[in-house]
C-alpha positions in Angstrom: 0.0 0.0 0.1 2.9 2.4 0.8 4.6 1.8 -2.5 1.3 2.3 -4.4 0.6 5.6 -2.6 4.2 6.8 -3.5 3.8 5.9 -7.1 0.5 7.6 -7.2 2.0 10.9 -5.9 4.7 10.7 -8.5 2.3 10.2 -11.2 0.0 13.1 -10.1 3.1 15.3 -9.7 4.1 14.7 -13.3 0.6 15.0 -14.6 0.1 18.3 -13.0 2.9 19.8 -14.8 2.2 18.2 -18.0 -1.4 19.1 -18.0 -0.5 22.8 -17.5 2.4 22.8 -19.7 1.2 25.7 -22.0 0.1 27.9 -19.0 3.4 27.4 -17.5 5.2 28.4 -20.6 3.3 31.7 -20.6 4.2 32.1 -16.9 7.7 31.5 -17.7 7.7 34.2 -20.4 5.7 36.6 -18.2 8.3 36.2 -15.3 11.2 36.6 -17.6 9.7 39.8 -19.0 8.8 41.1 -15.5 12.3 40.3 -14.2 13.8 42.1 -17.2 12.0 45.2 -16.1 12.5 45.2 -12.4 16.2 44.5 -13.0 16.6 46.9 -15.7 19.6 49.4 -15.3 19.5 52.6 -17.3 23.2 53.4 -16.5 26.3 51.9 -18.0 28.6 49.4 -16.2 31.6 50.4 -14.3 33.8 47.9 -16.3 33.2 49.9 -19.4 32.9 46.7 -21.6 29.3 47.8 -22.5 30.6 51.1 -23.7 33.3 49.4 -25.7 30.5 47.4 -27.5 28.7 50.5 -28.3 31.6 52.3 -29.8 32.6 49.3 -31.7 29.1 49.2 -33.2 29.5 52.9 -34.0 32.7 52.3 -35.8 31.3 49.3 -37.7 28.2 51.3 -38.9 30.1 54.5 -39.9 33.5 53.3 -40.9 32.9 49.4 -41.6 35.6 48.7 -39.0 35.4 45.1 -38.0 35.0 44.9 -34.2 38.4 43.5 -32.9 37.1 43.5 -29.4 36.1 40.0 -28.2 32.5 39.3 -29.0 32.6 40.7 -32.7 29.1 39.7 -33.6 27.4 41.7 -30.8 28.6 45.1 -32.0 27.7 44.2 -35.6 24.1 43.4 -34.5 24.0 46.5 -32.4 25.3 48.7 -35.1 22.2 49.7 -37.0 20.6 50.8 -33.9 23.5 52.8 -32.8 23.9 54.3 -36.4 20.2 55.2 -36.5 19.5 56.3 -33.0 22.9 57.3 -31.6 24.0 56.3 -27.9 20.4 55.9 -26.6 21.2 53.6 -23.8 17.7 52.6 -22.8 16.9 51.7 -26.5 20.1 49.7 -26.8 19.6 48.0 -23.5 16.0 47.0 -24.5 17.6 44.8 -27.3 19.2 42.8 -24.4 15.9 42.5 -22.8 14.4 41.0 -26.1 17.4 38.7 -26.4 17.1 37.4 -22.9 13.3 36.9 -23.1 13.7 35.2 -26.5 16.4 32.8 -25.1 13.8 31.5 -22.6 11.4 31.0 -25.4 13.6 29.0 -27.6 15.1 26.9 -24.7 11.6 26.0 -23.5 10.5 24.9 -27.0 13.9 23.0 -27.3 13.0 20.8 -24.4 9.2 20.7 -24.5 7.8 17.2 -24.9 11.3 15.8 -25.1 12.1 15.7 -21.2 9.6 15.3 -18.5 7.5 18.4 -17.7 8.2 18.1 -14.0 11.9 18.8 -14.8 11.5 21.4 -17.6 8.9 23.7 -15.9 10.5 23.9 -12.4 13.9 24.5 -14.1 12.6 27.3 -16.4 10.7 28.8 -13.5 13.7 29.0 -11.2 15.8 30.4 -14.0 13.0 33.0 -14.8 13.3 34.4 -11.3 17.2 34.3 -11.1 18.1 38.0 -10.8 21.7 37.2 -11.9 20.4 36.5 -15.4 18.3 39.6 -15.6 21.0 41.9 -14.2 22.6 41.4 -17.5 19.3 41.9 -19.4 19.7 45.6 -18.6 23.2 45.9 -20.0 24.7 46.1 -23.5 26.8 43.1 -22.8 27.1 40.2 -25.2 25.7 37.7 -22.8 22.0 38.2 -23.7 22.8 37.7 -27.3 24.9 34.6 -26.6 22.2 33.1 -24.5 19.6 33.7 -27.4 22.0 32.0 -30.0 22.8 29.1 -27.5 18.9 28.5 -27.1 18.5 28.6 -30.8 21.2 26.2 -31.3 19.6 23.9 -28.7 16.2 24.5 -30.6 17.4 23.4 -33.9 19.5 20.5 -32.5 16.3 19.2 -30.8 14.5 19.2 -34.2 17.1 17.5 -36.0 18.6 15.0 -33.5 16.2 14.5 -30.6 13.4 12.9 -32.8 11.2 10.7 -30.9 10.8 7.1 -32.0 14.3 6.1 -32.8 17.3 7.7 -34.5 16.6 9.7 -37.5 18.4 8.8 -40.6 19.8 11.7 -42.5 21.9 11.9 -45.7 24.1 14.6 -46.7 22.5 15.0 -50.1 19.0 15.5 -48.6 19.7 17.2 -45.5 22.7 19.3 -45.9 20.8 22.5 -45.0 20.4 21.0 -41.4 24.1 20.7 -40.9 24.9 24.1 -42.4 22.3 25.7 -40.1 24.1 24.3 -37.0 27.5 25.3 -38.7 26.2 28.9 -39.1 25.0 29.0 -35.5 28.3 27.7 -34.4 30.0 30.6 -36.1 27.5 33.0 -34.6 28.0 31.6 -31.1 31.8 31.8 -31.4 31.8 35.3 -32.7 29.7 36.5 -29.8 31.6 34.8 -27.2 34.8 32.8 -28.2 33.9 30.0 -25.9 31.0 29.3 -28.1 33.3 27.5 -30.6 33.6 24.8 -28.1 30.1 23.7 -29.0 31.9 21.6 -31.8 33.5 19.6 -28.9 30.2 19.0 -27.4 28.7 17.6 -30.7 31.8 15.4 -31.1 31.3 14.0 -27.6 27.5 13.6 -28.0 27.7 11.8 -31.2 30.5 9.6 -30.2 28.6 8.4 -27.1 25.6 7.7 -29.3 27.7 5.9 -32.0 26.3 8.4 -34.8 29.5 8.8 -36.6 27.9 10.2 -39.8 26.1 12.9 -38.0 29.2 13.8 -36.2 31.2 14.0 -39.4 28.5 16.1 -41.2 27.9 18.5 -38.3 31.5 19.2 -37.5 32.4 19.3 -41.2 29.6 21.9 -41.9 30.8 23.9 -38.9 34.4 23.9 -40.1 33.3 24.9 -43.7 31.3 27.7 -42.4 34.2 28.9 -40.2 36.7 28.8 -43.2 34.4 30.6 -45.4 34.0 33.4 -42.8 37.7 33.7 -42.1 38.5 33.9 -45.8 36.0 36.7 -46.3 37.4 38.4 -43.2 41.0 38.1 -44.5 39.8 39.7 -47.8 37.7 42.6 -46.1 39.6 43.1 -43.0 43.1 41.6 -43.5 44.8 43.5 -40.5 42.1 43.0 -37.8 42.5 40.2 -35.2 39.3 39.3 -33.4 39.1 38.3 -29.9 41.7 37.1 -27.4 45.3 36.1 -28.3 45.7 32.5 -27.4 49.2 33.3 -26.4 48.0 35.8 -23.8 45.3 33.3 -22.7 47.9 30.7 -21.9 50.3 33.3 -20.2 50.7 33.4 -16.5 49.6 37.2 -16.7 47.4 37.9 -19.7 48.5 41.6 -19.8 52.3 40.8 -19.5 53.1 37.7 -21.8 56.8 38.4 -20.8 56.0 36.8 -17.5 56.1 33.4 -19.3 53.6 30.8 -20.2 51.6 28.6 -17.8 53.0 25.1 -17.3 50.7 22.1 -16.6 50.8 22.7 -12.8 49.8 26.4 -13.4 46.9 25.4 -15.6 45.7 22.8 -13.1 45.9 25.7 -10.3 44.0 28.0 -12.5 41.2 25.4 -13.3 40.8 24.8 -9.5 40.8 28.4 -8.4 38.2 29.1 -11.3 36.2 26.2 -10.2 36.0 27.4 -6.6 35.0 30.9 -7.6 32.4 30.0 -10.3 30.9 26.8 -8.7 31.2 27.3 -4.9 30.5 31.1 -5.1 28.7 32.2 -8.1 26.6 29.1 -8.9 25.7 28.6 -5.2 24.4 32.1 -5.1 22.4 31.8 -8.2 20.7 28.6 -6.8 20.0 30.4 -3.6 21.8 27.9 -1.5 24.1 30.5 -0.1 23.7 34.1 0.7 24.7 36.8 -1.8 28.0 38.5 -1.3 29.6 41.7 -2.9 30.6 41.0 -6.3 34.3 41.5 -5.5 34.3 39.2 -2.5 34.3 35.5 -3.2 32.9 33.0 -0.4 34.8 30.1 -1.9 34.7 26.6 -0.5 36.7 23.6 -1.6 34.1 21.3 0.0 31.2 22.9 -2.0 33.3 22.7 -5.2 34.0 19.0 -4.7 30.2 18.4 -3.9 29.1 20.1 -7.1 31.7 18.2 -9.2 30.3 14.9 -7.5 26.8 15.8 -8.3 27.8 16.6 -11.9 29.3 13.3 -12.7 26.7 11.3 -10.7 24.1 13.1 -12.7 26.0 12.2 -15.9 25.8 8.6 -14.9 22.1 8.6 -14.1 21.3 10.5 -17.4 23.3 8.0 -19.4 21.5 5.1 -17.8 18.1 6.7 -18.6 19.2 7.3 -22.2 17.8 10.8 -22.1 19.5 12.5 -25.1 18.3 16.0 -24.5 19.5 16.2 -20.9 22.8 14.4 -22.0 23.5 17.1 -24.5 22.7 19.8 -22.0 24.9 18.2 -19.4 27.9 17.7 -21.9 27.3 21.3 -23.0 27.6 22.8 -19.6 30.5 20.6 -18.7 32.5 21.2 -21.7 32.1 24.9 -22.0 32.7 25.4 -18.3 35.7 23.3 -18.4 37.2 25.2 -21.2 36.3 28.4 -19.4 38.0 27.3 -16.2 41.2 26.6 -18.0 41.6 29.5 -20.3 40.3 32.4 -18.2 42.6 34.3 -16.0 41.5 34.3 -12.3 41.5 38.1 -12.3 38.5 38.2 -14.6 36.2 36.3 -12.1 32.6 37.5 -12.9 29.4 35.8 -12.5 28.2 36.6 -15.9 30.7 34.0 -17.2 28.7 31.2 -15.7 25.3 32.9 -15.7 24.8 32.1 -19.4 24.8 28.5 -18.7 22.5 28.5 -15.5 19.3 27.3 -17.1 20.9 24.3 -18.7 22.7 23.5 -15.4 19.5 23.4 -13.6 17.8 21.3 -16.4 20.7 18.9 -16.2 21.1 18.5 -12.4 17.2 18.6 -11.7 16.7 16.1 -14.6 19.1 13.7 -13.0 17.7 14.1 -9.5 14.2 13.5 -10.9 15.3 10.4 -12.6 17.1 9.1 -9.6 14.0 9.4 -7.4 11.7 8.0 -10.0 13.6 4.7 -10.1 12.0 1.6 -8.5 14.6 1.6 -5.8 14.2 5.3 -4.6 10.6 6.0 -5.6 9.3 5.9 -2.2 11.6 8.8 -1.4 10.4 10.9 -4.5 9.3 13.6 -2.0 12.8 14.7 -1.9 12.5 16.1 -5.4 9.8 18.7 -4.7 11.4 19.5 -1.4 14.6 20.3 -3.3 12.6 22.5 -5.6 11.1 24.4 -2.7 14.4 25.1 -1.1 15.8 26.3 -4.4 12.7 28.4 -4.9 13.0 30.0 -1.4 16.6 30.7 -1.7 16.2 32.3 -5.2 13.3 34.6 -4.2 15.2 35.7 -1.2 18.3 36.9 -3.2 16.0 38.2 -5.9 14.0 40.3 -3.5 17.1 41.8 -2.1 18.5 42.6 -5.6 15.2 44.0 -7.0 14.9 46.2 -3.7 18.2 47.7 -4.6 17.5 48.1 -8.3 14.0 49.5 -8.4 14.5 52.8 -6.5 17.5 53.6 -8.8 15.5 52.7 -11.9 12.8 55.2 -10.7 15.3 57.9 -10.2 17.1 57.3 -13.7 13.9 57.0 -15.8 10.9 58.6 -14.0 12.6 61.3 -12.1 15.2 62.2 -14.8 18.4 61.7 -12.7 20.7 59.6 -15.0 23.5 59.4 -12.6 21.5 58.4 -9.5 22.9 55.0 -8.3 26.5 55.8 -9.2 28.8 56.2 -6.2 30.2 59.9 -5.8 33.6 58.9 -7.5 31.7 57.8 -10.7 29.3 60.7 -10.7 32.2 63.3 -10.3 34.0 61.5 -13.2 30.9 61.7 -15.5 30.2 65.2 -14.6 33.9 66.1 -15.3 33.7 64.4 -18.7 30.4 66.2 -19.6 32.0 69.6 -18.6 35.3 69.1 -20.4 33.5 67.8 -23.5 31.3 71.0 -23.7 33.7 73.7 -22.4 37.0 72.9 -24.2 38.2 73.4 -27.7 36.6 71.0 -30.1 40.0 69.7 -31.3 41.4 69.1 -27.8 42.6 65.7 -26.9 41.4 64.6 -23.5 42.7 61.8 -21.3 40.1 59.7 -19.4 40.4 56.6 -17.3 37.4 55.2 -19.1 37.4 56.8 -22.6 34.5 54.7 -23.8 32.3 55.7 -20.8 33.3 59.4 -21.3 32.2 59.3 -24.9 29.0 57.4 -24.3 27.9 60.2 -21.9 29.1 63.1 -24.0 29.3 61.9 -27.6 33.0 63.3 -27.8 36.2 61.3 -28.3 38.5 60.6 -25.3 41.7 58.7 -25.2 43.5 56.5 -22.5 46.9 56.2 -21.4 49.2 53.1 -21.5 48.7 51.1 -18.2 52.4 51.0 -17.7 54.8 53.2 -19.4 58.3 52.1 -18.0 61.8 51.6 -19.2 64.0 48.4 -18.4 66.8 48.5 -16.0 69.4 48.3 -18.6 68.4 51.8 -19.8 70.2 53.2 -16.8 73.5 52.1 -18.2 73.3 54.9 -20.8 73.8 57.4 -18.3 77.5 56.3 -18.1 78.0 57.5 -21.6 78.5 61.3 -20.6 81.6 61.4 -18.4 80.9 65.0 -17.6 77.9 64.0 -15.5 77.8 62.1 -12.1 74.9 59.8 -11.6 73.5 59.9 -8.0 70.8 57.5 -6.9 68.8 59.1 -3.8 65.9 58.4 -1.7 62.8 60.2 -3.0 60.6 60.0 0.1 62.0 63.2 1.7 61.8 65.6 -1.3 62.8 65.4 -4.8 65.0 67.9 -6.8 63.2 68.9 -10.0 64.5 70.0 -13.4 66.9 68.5 -15.8 69.0 66.8 -13.2 66.1 64.4 -12.5 66.3 61.6 -15.0 64.3 58.6 -13.7 62.1 57.7 -10.8 62.2 54.2 -9.4 59.2 52.8 -7.5 59.9 49.4 -5.9 57.2 46.9 -5.3 59.6 45.1 -3.1 62.7 46.1 -1.0 65.0 48.5 -2.7 68.0 49.6 -0.6 70.2 52.8 -0.9 73.3 51.9 1.0 72.0 50.1 4.1 68.6 51.8 4.1 65.3 50.8 2.3 63.9 53.4 0.2 60.1 53.5 -0.8 61.0 55.5 -3.9 64.3 56.4 -5.6 65.3 59.1 -7.9 68.2 58.9 -10.4 70.1 62.3 -10.9 72.8 63.4 -13.2 74.7 66.4 -11.9 77.5 68.3 -13.6 80.9 67.5 -11.8 81.2 71.0 -10.8 77.9 71.0 -9.0 78.2 67.7 -7.4 79.5 68.6 -4.1 76.8 71.2 -3.6 74.1 68.8 -4.5 75.6 66.0 -2.1 75.7 68.6 0.6 72.2 69.6 0.2 71.0 66.0 0.4 73.1 65.4 3.5 71.5 68.5 5.2 68.1 67.1 4.3 68.9 63.6 5.7 68.4 62.1 2.2 70.2 58.7 1.8 72.2 58.5 -1.6 74.7 56.4 -3.3 76.9 56.9 -6.3 77.1 53.2 -7.1 75.0 53.1 -10.2 76.1 49.4 -11.0 74.6 48.3 -7.7 71.4 50.1 -8.2 70.9 48.6 -11.5 71.7 45.1 -10.1 68.9 45.7 -7.7 66.5 46.8 -10.4 67.2 43.6 -12.4 66.4 41.3 -9.4 63.9 43.1 -7.4 60.4 44.0 -8.4 60.6 47.5 -9.5 59.2 50.1 -12.1 61.4 52.7 -13.7 59.7 55.7 -15.1 61.2 58.4 -17.4 59.2 61.6 -16.9 60.5 63.0 -20.4 59.3 60.0 -22.2 55.9 60.3 -20.5 55.6 64.0 -21.4 56.8 63.4 -25.0 53.9 60.8 -25.4 51.4 63.4 -24.3 52.8 65.9 -26.8 52.9 63.4 -29.6 49.3 62.5 -29.1 48.5 66.3 -28.7 46.9 65.9 -25.3 45.7 69.1 -23.7 43.5 67.8 -20.8 43.6 65.1 -18.3 40.8 63.8 -16.1 42.1 62.8 -12.6 39.3 60.8 -11.2 39.5 59.1 -7.9 37.7 55.9 -9.0 37.5 53.4 -6.2 39.6 50.3 -6.0 36.9 48.6 -4.0 33.7 49.8 -5.8 31.5 48.7 -2.8 32.8 51.3 -0.3 35.1 54.3 -0.1 38.4 53.1 1.5 40.4 56.0 0.4 42.3 54.0 -2.0 41.6 54.6 -5.8 43.0 53.7 -9.2 45.7 56.3 -9.6 47.4 55.5 -12.9 46.7 58.9 -14.6 47.4 60.6 -11.2 50.9 59.0 -11.1 51.5 59.8 -14.7 50.9 63.4 -14.2 52.9 63.2 -10.8 56.0 61.8 -12.6 56.0 64.5 -15.1 55.2 67.2 -12.5 58.0 65.9 -10.2 60.6 66.8 -12.9 58.6 69.9 -14.4 56.6 71.4 -11.5 54.8 73.8 -13.8 53.5 71.3 -16.3 49.8 71.2 -15.3 47.1 73.5 -13.9 43.9 72.6 -12.4 41.0 74.3 -14.2 38.1 72.6 -12.7 37.1 70.2 -9.8 34.0 68.2 -9.4 33.0 67.1 -5.9 34.8 67.4 -2.6 34.8 63.6 -1.7 36.3 61.5 -4.2 36.8 64.5 -6.6 37.6 64.5 -10.3 40.1 67.2 -11.4 40.6 68.5 -14.8 44.2 69.2 -15.5 45.5 71.3 -18.6 48.9 70.6 -19.8 50.7 73.9 -20.1 54.3 73.0 -20.6 
């Protein structure tokens, strides 16, 4: 009697979702639309990536410049709207809303009637209230378009290869369009996010497991044919444009400094594990609502949670293989392969929830599908109640996080759109930066070149071009050897923390990140001077009176620079770069290092750039305007 009662409950549970399948589809789409609205953000992101996409779209529309920025297809899709309507942020972001809602529609239809409704519907409803997904529906990022293309790929794959009643028999002669469709979608996914090309590996694994070798050959062949045709056309039209990330940089220890060397096997394994902890034990668990939300720059990582998730994944894979559920097998392989590739190639410094958010609906489908099948088996059917209990736990956790995030978003959206304050919601540092950008764009010469920490953001908010500065403009330690060439001058290396002599005698400034010694005393900064021999005694006497440590042993200083972690700056070279680029103004914004709070620390690369020049030439700049008293943004004019 007990077993019969349990079986009856399982059947009623399944029948309920199956009977109301269409109503639940409409509910899913309505929730996705509602979440897109309440999570909408009318501002640009602090990273500036969304602004880069907009400017790339502008360049493609007006100059037919192929977007070399990663995610080339998205700016191309965006370009007609930018070209016709300009930088209308709300309009451009609304496209992301359409892409996201459309992704839910195609994904639902891809799995409908192919997996149990008791798996599909709860998974889609949980995804439809996940605030992490819809956060990006309000930004001009490539993720919404990628999710749409990903869902379309699943939709077409479901029509071609998940046919009920046995394995379809296709021939290349009759069905070549099917394979070319998937090949075109592979190209589109890869051009939107490079990780999308890994779908080829998923297809290979899936068809190999199924033993469908002709389908494998035709699908992969069509994809490679489409890719070859595209890159041939690109080589003709845009021969000098490289799209996306450099593989060499991806495999380097430091993406932004390939000279640091390439990762070895141990380094890649360490990177894989570190990324696994961030994306699985932190981001994924927050999306599922099983752990509380944390600030985006603080990762609550756990090795235990990471291992549990990997254990669940491989256990789910076994269950799905035993049940021979082709759609869920493909979903599991897809989520596994693309995440594995991401964890290997992504630098840990890029840790962002959006890099796993795009797979979240598929992860839910796969894991919940395996859980459903496990507790539907004859051995565990009596414990089937565990499945709806798990659903309720995930529902409660997801709603709690979503409630908190929507509670923060709606007041900002109201101020931005209804009350006409487009900068509301930005912290003071960003408000001052944008206001300074708008002022300098309006109140300076039209041909003036202006330096900005975020040139793309400054342009989106003003319509005027800005430029950036190199992240690091330094010289190698061997450069100091050239100072030995002029015997009429004597080189002195002195501590720079107690005052610096300006003028032509100052040649270089050394800023150590580790210990740098002058004699027997550590120096937080050192200046390299060249004094005429006739003036040497006077200069050294002045240093001694000021208590400034110094040394005449240039070779010893060079040896330290070659072994210690130091940066050597040449003020003349830095000034020369500004003049060569015809720079007139610089925005000195105190943008926070920790965006969540004002710690007094800010990103100071432009400040340092101006400081190095001013240290040698004190009258090089003048402040013409300042915005804000706390975390201000100063506008400097180059007058030298």
